[in-house]
C-alpha positions as CSV (number, residue, x, y, z in Angstrom):
1,X,-23.3,34.6,-66.9
2,X,-20.2,35.1,-64.2
3,X,-19.3,31.9,-62.4
4,X,-21.3,31.1,-59.4
5,X,-20.0,30.6,-55.7
6,X,-22.0,28.9,-53.0
7,X,-20.9,29.2,-49.3
8,X,-22.2,27.2,-46.9
9,X,-22.5,29.4,-43.5
10,X,-22.8,32.8,-42.8
11,X,-20.0,33.3,-39.9
12,X,-17.3,35.5,-40.4
13,X,-15.5,33.5,-42.2
14,X,-18.1,32.8,-45.1
15,X,-18.9,36.5,-45.1
16,X,-15.2,37.3,-45.8
17,X,-15.3,34.7,-48.3
18,X,-18.4,36.0,-50.3
19,X,-16.9,39.3,-49.9
20,X,-13.9,38.4,-51.6
21,X,-15.2,36.2,-54.1
22,X,-17.6,38.8,-54.7
23,X,-15.0,41.5,-55.6
24,X,-13.4,39.1,-58.2
25,X,-16.7,39.1,-60.1
26,X,-18.4,35.6,-58.7
27,X,-21.8,35.5,-58.3
28,X,-22.3,34.3,-54.5
29,X,-24.8,32.6,-52.5
30,X,-24.2,32.2,-49.0
31,X,-26.7,29.5,-47.2
32,X,-27.0,29.8,-43.7
33,X,-28.7,27.2,-41.5
34,X,-29.8,29.7,-38.7
35,X,-32.4,32.6,-39.0
36,X,-30.0,35.1,-39.2
37,X,-25.9,35.5,-40.2
38,X,-23.6,35.2,-37.8
39,X,-22.8,31.3,-37.0
40,X,-21.0,31.2,-33.5
41,X,-21.2,34.7,-33.7
42,X,-24.5,34.7,-33.7
43,X,-26.4,37.8,-31.5
44,X,-29.5,37.9,-29.9
45,X,-31.9,39.8,-27.6
46,X,-34.2,39.2,-24.4
47,X,-36.5,41.9,-22.7
48,X,-33.8,44.9,-23.8
49,X,-30.6,42.8,-23.5
50,X,-28.6,42.1,-26.1
51,X,-26.0,39.3,-26.2
52,X,-23.2,38.3,-28.7
53,X,-23.5,34.4,-28.4
54,X,-19.7,33.8,-29.6
55,X,-16.6,35.8,-29.8
56,X,-16.3,39.3,-28.0
57,X,-13.3,40.7,-28.9
58,X,-11.6,42.2,-32.5
59,X,-8.1,41.8,-32.7
60,X,-5.8,42.5,-36.0
61,X,-8.6,44.9,-37.4
62,X,-7.0,45.4,-40.9
63,X,-8.4,42.1,-41.8
64,X,-11.8,43.8,-41.5
65,X,-10.9,47.0,-43.0
66,X,-9.8,45.1,-46.2
67,X,-13.1,43.9,-46.6
68,X,-14.8,47.4,-47.1
69,X,-11.7,48.5,-48.7
70,X,-12.5,46.1,-51.8
71,X,-15.7,47.8,-52.1
72,X,-13.8,51.2,-52.1
73,X,-15.7,51.7,-48.6
74,X,-14.4,52.7,-45.1
75,X,-15.0,50.3,-42.3
76,X,-15.1,53.2,-40.1
77,X,-18.0,54.4,-41.8
78,X,-20.0,51.6,-40.5
79,X,-18.6,50.3,-37.8
80,X,-17.6,52.0,-34.6
81,X,-14.6,49.9,-33.0
82,X,-13.6,51.4,-29.5
83,X,-10.4,50.2,-27.7
84,X,-10.9,48.0,-24.7
85,X,-8.9,48.9,-21.4
86,X,-7.9,46.8,-19.5
87,X,-7.7,44.1,-22.3
88,X,-8.7,41.4,-19.6
89,X,-8.5,41.4,-15.8
90,X,-7.1,38.1,-14.6
91,X,-8.3,37.2,-11.2
92,X,-6.5,34.4,-9.3
93,X,-8.4,31.9,-7.4
94,X,-6.8,33.8,-3.9
95,X,-8.5,37.2,-5.3
96,X,-5.1,38.4,-6.5
97,X,-5.8,40.5,-9.8
98,X,-3.9,41.3,-12.9
99,X,-4.8,44.1,-15.4
100,X,-3.5,43.0,-18.9
101,X,-2.8,46.0,-21.0
102,X,-1.6,47.0,-24.5
103,X,1.1,49.3,-23.2
104,X,4.3,47.7,-22.4
105,X,5.1,50.3,-19.5
106,X,1.4,49.3,-18.0
107,X,2.0,45.6,-18.2
108,X,6.1,45.9,-16.7
109,X,3.9,47.5,-14.0
110,X,1.6,44.9,-13.2
111,X,4.1,42.5,-13.4
112,X,6.3,44.1,-11.0
113,X,3.5,44.4,-8.7
114,X,2.6,40.6,-8.7
115,X,6.1,39.3,-9.1
116,X,9.3,41.7,-9.3
117,X,11.3,39.0,-9.8
118,X,9.8,37.9,-13.2
119,X,10.4,41.6,-14.9
120,X,13.3,40.6,-16.8
121,X,12.1,37.1,-18.2
122,X,9.0,38.9,-18.9
123,X,10.7,41.5,-21.1
124,X,12.6,38.6,-22.7
125,X,9.4,36.4,-23.3
126,X,7.7,39.6,-24.8
127,X,10.7,40.1,-27.4
128,X,10.6,36.3,-28.3
129,X,7.0,36.9,-28.8
130,X,7.9,39.6,-31.1
131,X,10.5,37.2,-33.4
132,X,7.6,34.4,-33.3
133,X,5.1,37.1,-34.6
134,X,7.6,38.6,-37.1
135,X,7.6,34.9,-38.8
136,X,4.7,33.6,-38.0
137,X,1.8,36.2,-38.8
138,X,2.7,36.9,-42.4
139,X,1.8,33.2,-42.8
140,X,-1.6,33.0,-41.8
141,X,-2.8,34.0,-44.9
142,X,-0.7,31.7,-47.2
143,X,-2.0,28.4,-48.4
144,X,-0.4,25.3,-47.2
145,X,-1.4,22.8,-49.9
146,X,2.0,21.1,-50.4
147,X,4.5,19.5,-48.5
148,X,6.7,22.1,-50.4
149,X,5.3,25.1,-48.2
150,X,6.0,23.5,-45.3
151,X,9.0,22.7,-45.7
152,X,10.0,26.1,-46.5
153,X,9.5,27.5,-43.3
154,X,10.8,24.4,-41.4
155,X,14.0,26.2,-40.6
156,X,12.7,28.9,-39.0
157,X,10.4,27.1,-37.2
158,X,13.1,24.9,-35.8
159,X,14.8,28.2,-35.0
160,X,12.0,29.1,-32.7
161,X,11.6,26.0,-31.0
162,X,8.0,25.6,-32.6
163,X,8.0,22.3,-31.5
164,X,7.6,23.1,-27.8
165,X,4.5,24.2,-26.0
166,X,3.3,27.6,-25.1
167,X,3.3,27.1,-21.6
168,X,6.6,25.5,-21.4
169,X,7.9,28.5,-23.7
170,X,6.4,30.4,-21.0
171,X,7.8,28.9,-18.1
172,X,11.1,29.1,-19.5
173,X,11.3,32.9,-19.0
174,X,9.1,33.5,-15.9
175,X,9.2,31.2,-12.5
176,X,5.7,33.1,-11.2
177,X,2.8,30.7,-11.5
178,X,0.8,33.6,-11.8
179,X,2.6,35.0,-14.6
180,X,2.7,32.0,-16.5
181,X,-0.7,31.8,-16.3
182,X,-1.5,35.6,-17.6
183,X,1.1,35.0,-20.3
184,X,-0.5,31.3,-21.5
185,X,-4.2,31.4,-21.2
186,X,-5.0,32.8,-24.5
187,X,-4.7,29.9,-26.2
188,X,-7.9,28.8,-24.8
189,X,-9.2,31.7,-26.7
190,X,-8.8,29.6,-29.8
191,X,-9.8,26.0,-28.3
192,X,-6.3,25.4,-27.5
193,X,-4.5,23.7,-24.6
194,X,-1.6,25.9,-23.4
195,X,0.0,22.5,-22.4
196,X,0.1,20.9,-25.9
197,X,-0.9,24.2,-28.0
198,X,2.3,24.7,-30.5
199,X,4.4,27.7,-29.3
200,X,3.7,29.3,-32.6
201,X,0.5,31.0,-30.5
202,X,3.0,32.7,-28.2
203,X,2.6,35.5,-31.1
204,X,-0.5,36.3,-29.7
205,X,1.3,38.4,-26.7
206,X,2.6,40.5,-29.6
207,X,-0.3,41.1,-31.1
208,X,-2.3,42.3,-28.3
209,X,0.6,44.4,-27.8
210,X,0.6,45.8,-31.2
211,X,-3.2,46.2,-32.0
212,X,-4.9,46.0,-28.6
213,X,-8.2,44.4,-28.2
214,X,-11.3,46.3,-29.5
215,X,-15.2,45.7,-29.3
216,X,-17.9,47.3,-31.7
217,X,-20.6,49.4,-30.3
218,X,-23.7,47.4,-30.7
219,X,-21.8,44.5,-30.1
220,X,-20.0,41.8,-32.6
221,X,-23.7,41.5,-33.7
222,X,-23.5,44.7,-35.3
223,X,-20.1,43.9,-37.1
224,X,-21.9,40.9,-38.3
225,X,-25.2,42.7,-39.6
226,X,-22.5,45.4,-41.2
227,X,-20.7,42.8,-43.2
228,X,-23.9,41.1,-44.3
229,X,-25.0,44.6,-45.6
230,X,-22.1,45.5,-47.0
231,X,-21.9,41.9,-49.0
232,X,-25.5,42.5,-50.1
233,X,-24.5,46.1,-51.5
234,X,-22.1,44.3,-53.8
235,X,-24.6,42.3,-55.2
236,X,-24.1,38.8,-53.0
237,X,-27.3,37.2,-51.7
238,X,-27.6,35.2,-48.4
239,X,-30.3,33.1,-47.9
240,X,-31.3,32.0,-44.2
241,X,-32.7,29.0,-42.8
242,X,-31.5,27.1,-45.4
243,X,-29.5,24.1,-44.0
244,X,-26.8,22.1,-46.4
245,X,-27.7,18.5,-46.0
246,X,-24.7,17.4,-49.0
247,X,-22.1,18.9,-51.2
248,X,-23.0,17.7,-54.7
249,X,-20.0,15.7,-56.4
250,X,-19.7,14.5,-59.9
251,X,-16.5,12.8,-61.4
252,X,-14.7,14.2,-58.2
253,X,-15.7,18.1,-58.5
254,X,-17.8,19.8,-56.5
255,X,-21.3,20.8,-58.7
256,X,-23.6,22.4,-56.0
257,X,-25.0,22.0,-52.5
258,X,-28.5,20.0,-51.5
259,X,-30.4,21.4,-48.6
260,X,-32.7,19.2,-46.3
261,X,-35.6,20.9,-47.9
262,X,-34.4,18.5,-51.2
263,X,-33.4,21.9,-53.1
264,X,-30.4,21.7,-55.1
265,X,-28.1,24.8,-55.4
266,X,-25.7,24.4,-58.7
267,X,-22.6,26.0,-58.0
268,X,-19.2,26.3,-60.4
269,X,-17.5,26.0,-56.9
270,X,-18.1,25.4,-53.4
271,X,-17.0,27.0,-50.0
272,X,-17.4,25.3,-46.4
273,X,-17.6,27.8,-43.8
274,X,-18.7,24.6,-41.8
275,X,-16.7,22.8,-39.1
276,X,-13.6,21.1,-41.6
277,X,-14.4,17.7,-39.7
278,X,-18.4,17.9,-39.9
279,X,-17.9,19.1,-43.8
280,X,-15.8,15.8,-44.8
281,X,-17.9,13.7,-42.5
282,X,-21.7,14.6,-43.5
283,X,-21.3,16.7,-46.2
284,X,-19.1,15.2,-48.7
285,X,-19.9,11.4,-49.8
286,X,-17.8,9.0,-48.0
287,X,-17.0,7.3,-51.9
288,X,-15.4,10.8,-53.0
289,X,-13.1,11.0,-49.9
290,X,-9.6,9.4,-49.9
291,X,-7.9,11.6,-47.5
292,X,-10.2,12.6,-44.9
293,X,-11.9,9.4,-44.5
294,X,-14.1,8.3,-41.0
295,X,-10.8,6.6,-40.0
296,X,-8.9,9.4,-40.7
297,X,-10.8,12.2,-38.8
298,X,-11.9,9.8,-35.8
299,X,-8.3,10.4,-34.9
300,X,-7.9,14.1,-35.3
301,X,-8.0,15.6,-32.1
302,X,-11.2,18.4,-31.2
303,X,-10.8,21.3,-29.2
304,X,-12.7,21.6,-25.9
305,X,-16.6,22.8,-25.8
306,X,-17.9,25.8,-23.9
307,X,-20.8,26.3,-21.6
308,X,-22.4,29.8,-21.9
309,X,-24.6,31.4,-19.6
310,X,-26.4,34.7,-21.1
311,X,-27.7,37.0,-18.3
312,X,-29.2,40.3,-17.5
313,X,-28.8,42.0,-14.3
314,X,-31.6,44.5,-12.9
315,X,-28.7,46.6,-11.4
316,X,-25.0,47.5,-12.4
317,X,-21.6,46.4,-11.4
318,X,-19.5,49.3,-12.7
319,X,-16.3,48.2,-11.1
320,X,-15.9,45.2,-13.3
321,X,-13.8,45.2,-16.6
322,X,-15.4,44.4,-19.9
323,X,-13.0,41.2,-19.9
324,X,-12.8,39.3,-16.8
325,X,-10.8,35.7,-16.8
326,X,-11.5,34.1,-13.1
327,X,-8.9,31.4,-12.8
328,X,-10.0,28.4,-10.5
329,X,-8.0,26.5,-7.8
330,X,-6.4,24.4,-10.5
331,X,-4.9,25.2,-13.9
332,X,-3.1,22.2,-15.6
333,X,-5.2,19.6,-13.8
334,X,-8.5,21.3,-14.9
335,X,-7.1,21.2,-18.5
336,X,-6.4,18.2,-18.1
337,X,-9.5,17.1,-16.9
338,X,-11.2,19.2,-20.2
339,X,-8.9,18.0,-22.7
340,X,-7.6,14.7,-21.8
341,X,-9.7,13.0,-19.4
342,X,-12.9,14.3,-20.8
343,X,-14.6,14.9,-17.2
344,X,-16.8,17.6,-16.3
345,X,-14.6,18.8,-12.9
346,X,-16.6,20.0,-9.9
347,X,-14.5,23.1,-10.0
348,X,-14.1,25.4,-13.1
349,X,-12.3,29.0,-14.7
350,X,-14.4,31.3,-16.5
351,X,-14.3,34.0,-18.6
352,X,-16.7,36.8,-18.0
353,X,-17.9,39.6,-20.8
354,X,-19.8,42.5,-19.3
355,X,-20.9,44.2,-22.3
356,X,-22.5,47.1,-21.1
357,X,-18.8,48.1,-19.9
358,X,-18.2,48.5,-23.9
359,X,-21.7,50.0,-24.7
360,X,-24.2,50.8,-22.3
361,X,-26.8,50.2,-24.8
362,X,-26.7,46.5,-24.8
363,X,-28.9,47.0,-21.8
364,X,-31.8,48.6,-20.4
365,X,-30.8,51.7,-18.5
366,X,-29.6,50.7,-14.9
367,X,-28.7,47.5,-15.8
368,X,-26.1,45.0,-17.2
369,X,-25.5,42.6,-19.9
370,X,-23.1,39.9,-19.3
371,X,-21.9,36.2,-20.7
372,X,-19.9,33.6,-18.6
373,X,-18.0,31.3,-20.6
374,X,-16.6,27.9,-18.8
375,X,-14.5,25.6,-20.8
376,X,-16.0,22.0,-20.6
377,X,-15.0,18.8,-22.4
378,X,-16.5,18.0,-25.4
379,X,-19.4,15.5,-26.0
380,X,-17.0,12.6,-25.6
381,X,-17.5,13.4,-21.8
382,X,-20.9,11.7,-22.0
383,X,-22.3,14.6,-20.1
384,X,-26.0,14.8,-20.0
385,X,-26.4,18.5,-20.9
386,X,-30.2,18.1,-20.8
387,X,-30.0,17.3,-17.1
388,X,-26.8,19.2,-16.2
389,X,-27.4,22.6,-17.8
390,X,-29.2,24.0,-15.2
391,X,-27.0,22.8,-12.3
392,X,-23.9,23.9,-13.8
393,X,-25.3,27.4,-14.6
394,X,-26.2,27.6,-10.9
395,X,-22.4,26.6,-10.1
396,X,-21.3,29.2,-12.4
397,X,-23.8,31.5,-10.6
398,X,-22.4,30.8,-7.2
399,X,-18.5,31.3,-8.0
400,X,-19.7,34.8,-9.5
401,X,-21.5,35.8,-6.5
402,X,-19.1,34.7,-3.7
403,X,-16.2,36.5,-6.1
404,X,-17.1,39.5,-8.2
405,X,-21.1,39.7,-8.3
406,X,-22.4,39.9,-4.9
407,X,-26.0,39.4,-4.5
408,X,-25.9,37.8,-8.3
409,X,-28.8,35.3,-7.5
410,X,-31.7,37.9,-6.7
411,X,-30.3,40.5,-9.4
412,X,-30.9,37.9,-12.6
413,X,-33.5,39.4,-15.0
414,X,-33.3,37.2,-17.8
415,X,-31.2,34.1,-18.5
416,X,-30.5,31.7,-21.3
417,X,-27.5,29.2,-21.7
418,X,-25.8,27.3,-24.8
419,X,-24.3,23.6,-24.1
420,X,-22.1,21.3,-25.8
421,X,-24.8,19.6,-27.2
422,X,-26.1,23.0,-28.8
423,X,-22.9,23.6,-30.4
424,X,-23.6,20.2,-32.1
425,X,-27.0,20.2,-32.9
426,X,-27.7,23.9,-33.5
427,X,-24.2,24.9,-35.2
428,X,-22.9,21.5,-36.7
429,X,-19.6,21.4,-34.8
430,X,-18.2,18.0,-34.2
431,X,-18.7,16.6,-30.9
432,X,-19.8,20.0,-29.8
433,X,-16.1,21.2,-30.0
434,X,-17.0,24.7,-30.9
435,X,-13.4,26.0,-32.4
436,X,-12.8,23.0,-34.7
437,X,-9.5,20.9,-34.9
438,X,-6.6,21.6,-32.0
439,X,-4.0,23.8,-32.5
440,X,-1.4,21.5,-32.1
441,X,1.6,21.1,-34.4
442,X,0.9,18.1,-36.0
443,X,-2.7,19.8,-36.7
444,X,-1.4,23.0,-38.3
445,X,-0.6,24.5,-41.6
446,X,0.1,21.6,-44.1
447,X,-1.2,19.0,-41.3
448,X,-4.8,20.8,-41.4
449,X,-7.5,20.5,-43.4
450,X,-6.3,22.4,-46.8
451,X,-8.4,25.8,-47.5
452,X,-8.6,23.9,-51.1
453,X,-9.9,20.4,-50.4
454,X,-7.1,17.5,-51.1
455,X,-10.3,15.4,-52.1
456,X,-12.7,17.3,-54.1
457,X,-12.0,19.6,-56.9
458,X,-13.5,23.2,-56.7
459,X,-14.5,22.6,-53.3
460,X,-12.4,25.1,-50.7
461,X,-12.9,25.4,-47.0
462,X,-12.8,28.6,-44.7
463,X,-13.2,29.3,-40.8
464,X,-11.7,28.1,-37.8
465,X,-11.1,24.1,-38.8
466,X,-9.0,24.9,-41.9
467,X,-5.8,26.7,-42.1
468,X,-5.0,29.0,-40.3
469,X,-7.1,28.1,-37.2
470,X,-9.5,29.7,-34.5
471,X,-10.1,32.9,-33.8
472,X,-11.3,36.2,-35.9
473,X,-7.9,36.8,-37.1
474,X,-7.7,33.4,-38.1
475,X,-11.0,32.7,-39.4
476,X,-10.6,36.0,-41.8
477,X,-7.2,35.2,-42.9
478,X,-8.7,32.0,-43.9
479,X,-10.9,33.9,-46.6
480,X,-7.7,35.8,-47.7
481,X,-6.2,32.5,-48.8
482,X,-9.0,31.9,-51.2
483,X,-7.4,34.7,-53.3
484,X,-4.3,32.5,-53.6
485,X,-5.9,29.1,-54.4
486,X,-9.1,30.0,-56.1
487,X,-9.1,30.7,-59.7
488,X,-10.3,33.7,-61.7
489,X,-14.1,33.6,-62.7
490,X,-13.2,33.1,-66.4
491,X,-11.7,29.7,-65.4
492,X,-15.0,28.3,-64.6
493,X,-17.9,27.6,-66.6
494,X,-21.2,30.0,-66.7
495,X,-22.9,26.6,-65.8
496,X,-21.5,23.8,-63.9
């Protein structure tokens, strides 16, 4: 009987981990607490409108292609990935726009139009981004479970001044505040504050230049379904509506998972795709933890949270890009409110996803499908989201109606929201922080919860809360790390 791996969570990290382990010969069972796979990449529909609940972009698609190759298949036979142009349209508070493109010449033209004095500085910054990529991207699927692994890359980190922050590095190269925001907002897409996130994340600029941004036909939900089907064709099993209550530990070794229903599922190893803080605080017994104690976990800095409004309109807005960033009147100050003061500010910045720009079938004919994401503080803000959800949604609606979606109040046909409270209660995100731990230097690589648990033998972690961090490439890479830290099936007994 093959060794049995139980994976908690059918998000991208859990599905990728299950596929990789199954390809190596493990029997695989994935436990998903929701009614279908996806985790934070859950997809749903209302009255013919289709919505991606979480991620909306695909970068570094080779991490996905590798999963099909493990089964001697081609991803392109199952998923139609389409390039997005522009990658993002950034709209500043004064109405100025900047189309963020994947090709160098188009970017130079946009910088020249908005801030011609920064063209040379922009080119220097992009060159630096490439150098950081050359050093850092190859490390995202390497384990950092010893201090030696960190010391080996320390000289390179120092050379590239990785102790600096993303915004400060950008500001050393360009002077225009608008261009500084264009080149630094990306850290928010992985839950990081550009004023505190390690400058290693400057490599995102190079990643987008090298591979662009893509969107699958049928939305991210179609990609999740394709991965789930792949796993099942390989012989893996996904159990839905199965919420893990405890990782069973005997003699400091993971032996299985107990569900909320009381059912016990024995395992030779356990992989948690749940939030790493949640995993240690709520699933691993306190007596079995030495490093990740409640005291240590309480000192960790969690990422921001998000307020999401999903809505469908009975008309189309054909001039809108697929991805629009609407920057409010404040940048640094708003981020201080979100990350430091934990204050729900009166002003806001938004990310708007028009899914029908990438696939018209995401809405009924003549209609558009949207989601608007507002970065907000985690639940430490003590915001009563039961009371504040509708007023905050209306605030977003007014901002959109006053800027890029005229007459929106009369055009909305379907509407739904997700709040930080939902991220905690429905998706087990600590304090509603939907990106896990912040990507600051002291919570990166060796200093992040390891992919191979430091506390429990045969317990492994994947997803945004472990190395390398949030974002689709990071989450998929965390599963690839398992190839290096999980022994071959013959190392395990058939029975736990």
